[in-house]
C-alpha positions in Angstrom: 0.0 0.0 0.0 1.4 3.4 -1.0 0.0 6.8 -0.2 1.6 9.7 -2.1 0.8 13.3 -1.1 1.2 16.3 -3.3 0.2 20.0 -3.3 2.2 21.3 -0.4 4.2 24.5 -0.6 4.6 28.0 0.8 1.7 30.5 0.8 0.9 33.8 2.4 -1.6 34.0 5.2 -5.2 33.9 4.0 -4.1 32.1 0.9 -5.2 28.6 -0.2 -3.7 25.3 -1.0 -5.1 22.0 -2.2 -3.4 18.7 -1.0 -4.0 15.5 -2.9 -3.3 11.9 -1.8 -3.2 9.1 -4.3 -3.4 5.6 -3.0 -2.1 2.6 -4.8 -1.9 -1.1 -3.9 -5.2 -1.1 -2.2 -8.8 -0.2 -3.0 -10.2 2.3 -0.6 -13.4 0.4 -0.1 -14.5 0.6 3.5 -11.4 2.6 4.4 -11.5 5.9 6.3 -9.0 8.4 4.9 -7.6 11.3 6.8 -5.2 14.1 6.9 -3.0 14.6 10.0 -0.3 17.2 10.6 2.7 17.8 12.7 4.2 21.2 13.5 7.8 21.6 14.8 7.9 20.7 18.5 4.3 19.5 18.6 2.6 16.2 18.5 0.9 14.9 15.4 -2.8 15.8 15.3 -5.7 14.9 13.1 -7.0 17.6 10.8 -9.8 16.0 8.9 -11.1 12.5 8.0 -13.8 11.1 5.8 -15.4 7.6 5.6 -15.5 5.5 2.5 -19.0 6.6 1.6 -18.3 10.2 2.5 -21.3 10.2 4.8 -19.2 11.0 7.9 -16.7 13.7 8.0 -14.6 14.9 10.9 -12.8 18.2 11.3 -10.5 19.5 14.0 -12.0 22.6 15.6 -8.9 24.6 14.5 -9.8 24.1 10.8 -13.6 24.0 10.8 -15.0 26.4 8.2 -11.6 26.7 6.4 -10.6 23.2 5.3 -12.7 20.7 3.3 -11.9 17.1 2.9 -13.2 15.1 0.0 -12.5 11.8 -1.8 -12.9 10.4 -5.3 -13.1 6.6 -4.8 -12.9 6.0 -8.6 -9.5 7.7 -8.6 -8.4 6.3 -5.2 -7.6 9.9 -4.2 -8.5 12.1 -1.2 -8.1 15.8 -1.2 -7.8 18.6 1.4 -8.8 22.0 0.3 -7.3 24.6 2.7 -8.5 28.1 2.6 -7.8 31.2 4.7 -4.6 29.6 5.8 -2.9 30.9 9.0 0.7 30.8 10.1 -0.3 28.3 12.7 -1.3 25.9 10.0 2.4 25.5 9.1 3.2 21.8 9.5 4.0 18.6 7.6 0.7 17.2 6.4 0.3 13.4 6.2 -2.3 11.4 4.4 -3.4 8.3 6.2 -5.8 5.4 5.9 -7.5 3.2 8.5 -10.0 0.4 8.6 -11.0 1.8 12.0 -12.5 5.2 12.8 -10.8 8.7 12.5 -9.7 8.3 16.1 -7.3 5.6 14.8 -5.1 3.7 14.8 -4.0 4.6 11.3 -2.8 1.6 9.3 -1.1 3.3 6.4 0.8 6.6 6.0 2.1 8.8 3.3 5.5 10.4 3.4 4.2 13.8 4.2 4.2 17.2 2.4 5.3 20.5 3.9 2.9 23.4 4.2 4.4 26.7 5.2 2.2 29.8 5.8 4.0 33.1 6.0 2.5 36.1 7.9 
């Protein structure tokens, strides 16, 4: 199973970025997909997650109203649209997959993509 993230980069505050995560080696049937992030000196935290059907979505309070998670099962891809970015959103963002719930444990991980928001 391989998860490959793309779309990270550097953006000014209040800008937008869209992250993508392409999965290979496994069909995403009945798999919950999520985005987690880790800022320097901080623990990894979940940002957003979506079930296979898309019927249940979770967002961390810090990103509600600004980030949107979505998935395209036909393309085995999950997205994270990030709007109104803040400097505190700066982190390495990881795509992950689990057969459990968004609370984990997460079974598969991508390599991470850096997101830097300048003030």
